[in-house]
RODO-2510 file (C-alpha; in nm, 4 decimals, decimal comma):
residues 161
     n   res          X          Y          Z
     1     x    -0,0193     0,0072    -0,0020
     2     x     0,2897     0,2296     0,0678
     3     x     0,4308     0,1741    -0,2393
     4     x     0,1206     0,2715    -0,4255
     5     x     0,0874     0,5814    -0,2088
     6     x     0,4310     0,6639    -0,3100
     7     x     0,4136     0,6217    -0,6692
     8     x     0,0767     0,8460    -0,6731
     9     x     0,2410     1,1157    -0,5037
    10     x     0,5521     1,1238    -0,7685
    11     x     0,2882     1,1149    -1,0472
    12     x     0,0950     1,3983    -0,9058
    13     x     0,3931     1,5996    -0,8321
    14     x     0,5123     1,5595    -1,1961
    15     x     0,1751     1,6063    -1,3526
    16     x     0,1799     1,9905    -1,2999
    17     x     0,5232     2,0446    -1,4863
    18     x     0,3831     1,8242    -1,7538
    19     x     0,1262     2,0826    -1,8315
    20     x     0,2892     2,3856    -1,7190
    21     x     0,2161     2,7006    -1,9802
    22     x     0,5599     2,8604    -1,8755
    23     x     0,7173     3,0549    -2,1558
    24     x     1,0891     3,1386    -2,1433
    25     x     1,2941     3,3304    -2,3317
    26     x     1,6354     3,1306    -2,4614
    27     x     1,8891     3,2336    -2,6790
    28     x     2,1983     3,0781    -2,8490
    29     x     2,2924     2,8251    -3,1172
    30     x     2,0422     2,5512    -3,1482
    31     x     2,2380     2,2057    -3,0876
    32     x     2,2853     2,0044    -3,4190
    33     x     2,1458     1,6706    -3,4506
    34     x     2,0903     1,4037    -3,6781
    35     x     1,7813     1,2012    -3,6115
    36     x     1,5654     0,9492    -3,8391
    37     x     1,2111     1,0111    -3,9503
    38     x     0,9550     0,7445    -3,9770
    39     x     1,0476     0,6199    -4,3263
    40     x     1,4247     0,5798    -4,2181
    41     x     1,5123     0,9107    -4,3906
    42     x     1,8127     1,0973    -4,1721
    43     x     1,7176     1,4684    -4,1109
    44     x     1,9877     1,7093    -3,9516
    45     x     1,8882     2,0238    -3,8245
    46     x     2,1800     2,1856    -3,9880
    47     x     2,0460     2,1221    -4,3190
    48     x     1,7500     2,3386    -4,2389
    49     x     1,9201     2,6740    -4,2288
    50     x     1,7361     2,9337    -4,4036
    51     x     1,3877     2,8046    -4,2373
    52     x     1,2341     2,8889    -3,9393
    53     x     1,2174     2,5598    -3,7327
    54     x     0,9692     2,4445    -3,4914
    55     x     1,1000     2,1573    -3,2768
    56     x     0,8310     1,9604    -3,0737
    57     x     0,9327     1,7125    -2,8159
    58     x     0,6506     1,4896    -2,7450
    59     x     0,5074     1,1478    -2,6938
    60     x     0,2182     0,9697    -2,7505
    61     x     0,1695     0,8784    -2,3931
    62     x     0,1426     1,2340    -2,3071
    63     x    -0,1947     1,4136    -2,3173
    64     x    -0,0766     1,7587    -2,3324
    65     x     0,1497     1,6593    -2,6412
    66     x    -0,1370     1,4860    -2,8111
    67     x    -0,3857     1,7884    -2,7561
    68     x    -0,1214     2,0124    -2,9151
    69     x    -0,0860     1,8484    -3,2314
    70     x    -0,3621     1,9747    -3,4118
    71     x    -0,2355     2,3348    -3,3691
    72     x     0,0920     2,2431    -3,4807
    73     x    -0,0637     2,0612    -3,7897
    74     x    -0,2449     2,4054    -3,8704
    75     x     0,0908     2,6001    -3,8225
    76     x     0,2430     2,3684    -4,0605
    77     x    -0,0377     2,4015    -4,3219
    78     x    -0,0577     2,7757    -4,2905
    79     x     0,3322     2,8565    -4,2687
    80     x     0,5113     2,5482    -4,4033
    81     x     0,4824     2,7159    -4,7939
    82     x     0,6357     3,0328    -4,6101
    83     x     0,9456     2,8984    -4,4764
    84     x     0,8357     2,7164    -4,1410
    85     x     0,9430     2,3555    -4,0868
    86     x     0,7893     2,1684    -3,8205
    87     x     0,9655     1,8657    -3,6477
    88     x     0,8060     1,6478    -3,4129
    89     x     1,0630     1,4678    -3,2034
    90     x     0,9126     1,1717    -3,0579
    91     x     1,0395     1,0326    -2,7207
    92     x     0,8527     0,7500    -2,7164
    93     x     1,0347     0,4275    -2,6129
    94     x     0,8369     0,1777    -2,8014
    95     x     0,9137     0,1959    -3,1716
    96     x     0,7263     0,3609    -3,4297
    97     x     0,3821     0,1546    -3,4234
    98     x     0,2338     0,4028    -3,1487
    99     x     0,3611     0,7280    -3,3281
   100     x     0,2566     0,6238    -3,6704
   101     x    -0,0818     0,4712    -3,5747
   102     x    -0,1096     0,8297    -3,3833
   103     x    -0,0024     1,0335    -3,7117
   104     x    -0,2475     0,8709    -3,8977
   105     x    -0,5388     0,8904    -3,7012
   106     x    -0,5089     1,2538    -3,6341
   107     x    -0,3860     1,3167    -4,0124
   108     x    -0,0660     1,4857    -3,8953
   109     x     0,1209     1,5806    -4,1946
   110     x     0,4750     1,7415    -4,0566
   111     x     0,7856     1,5266    -4,0149
   112     x     0,8382     1,3134    -3,6782
   113     x     1,1827     1,2266    -3,5911
   114     x     1,2802     0,9565    -3,3499
   115     x     1,3982     1,1310    -3,0496
   116     x     1,7406     1,0236    -2,8549
   117     x     1,8757     1,0723    -2,4705
   118     x     2,1411     1,2707    -2,6499
   119     x     1,9201     1,5223    -2,8249
   120     x     1,7004     1,5786    -2,5139
   121     x     2,0179     1,6328    -2,3124
   122     x     2,1408     1,8679    -2,5438
   123     x     1,8147     2,0643    -2,5388
   124     x     1,7877     2,0205    -2,1719
   125     x     1,3961     1,8713    -2,2247
   126     x     1,2831     1,7911    -1,8473
   127     x     0,9501     1,7828    -1,9372
   128     x     0,7106     1,7649    -2,2383
   129     x     0,5670     1,9069    -2,4540
   130     x     0,8522     2,1221    -2,4967
   131     x     0,8739     2,3481    -2,7960
   132     x     1,1776     2,5338    -2,9409
   133     x     1,1547     2,7926    -3,2386
   134     x     1,4550     2,8190    -3,4123
   135     x     1,5263     3,1170    -3,6436
   136     x     1,6582     3,0834    -3,9978
   137     x     2,0261     3,1493    -3,8977
   138     x     2,0012     2,8322    -3,6328
   139     x     1,9442     3,0194    -3,2940
   140     x     1,7011     2,9420    -3,0485
   141     x     1,4596     3,2259    -3,0260
   142     x     1,2042     3,0811    -2,7949
   143     x     1,0939     2,7760    -2,5683
   144     x     0,7491     2,6846    -2,4701
   145     x     0,6779     2,4286    -2,2337
   146     x     0,3665     2,2595    -2,2095
   147     x     0,0556     2,2745    -2,4263
   148     x    -0,1636     2,5660    -2,4961
   149     x     0,0787     2,8098    -2,6753
   150     x    -0,0562     2,8289    -2,9938
   151     x    -0,1507     3,1623    -3,0358
   152     x     0,1825     3,2898    -2,8806
   153     x     0,3815     3,0436    -3,1486
   154     x     0,2042     3,1861    -3,4327
   155     x     0,2963     3,5462    -3,3615
   156     x     0,6694     3,4494    -3,3143
   157     x     0,6636     3,2317    -3,6185
   158     x     0,5111     3,5396    -3,8149
   159     x     0,7838     3,7644    -3,6595
   160     x     1,0632     3,4956    -3,7699
   161     x     0,9455     3,4503    -4,0883
***
C-alpha cells in the first residue's frame, strides 16, 4: 500500500510540470542533431538553415502533447509554404507503431523524428511537450513548455518568417 501511495504522489508531483504553460526566452545556437524520420531518412537540423524550425519534443502517452498536435498541424499547413519546418521529436520508447498510428489517426503531415536521450539532453528537455523555435540562422529564439501556446507560437513564427 505504501508503494502505491508513493507512486501516486510522484505522478501527481510531476503532472503539473507536464502541463505548465511557462514561457521562457532562450537564446544561443540550437544544438545540431541528426535523427531518423518514420521512413528511415536521416534529418539534420543544420540542413534546415534558412528555414524557421519548430521543434516539438513530445510522446504519444502524454495527454498535453496529444492535445497540441492539431494546432501544430494547422501552423504547418498555414506557414510551411512560407518557410516554416515543423519537426516533432518523438520521445516514445516503444518504436514507431504507436507513433505512426497516432499520426495517421490525427492526419498529422509534418515530419516526426525518433528522439534520443542525447538530443533531449542537448536541449535540456525536462518535461514534455517542450517546443523550441529556431530562426533561419539556427539560433533558438523561444522555448515553450506545456500545451496551449498556439497563439503565442503563431505570433513568434510570423515575426521570424
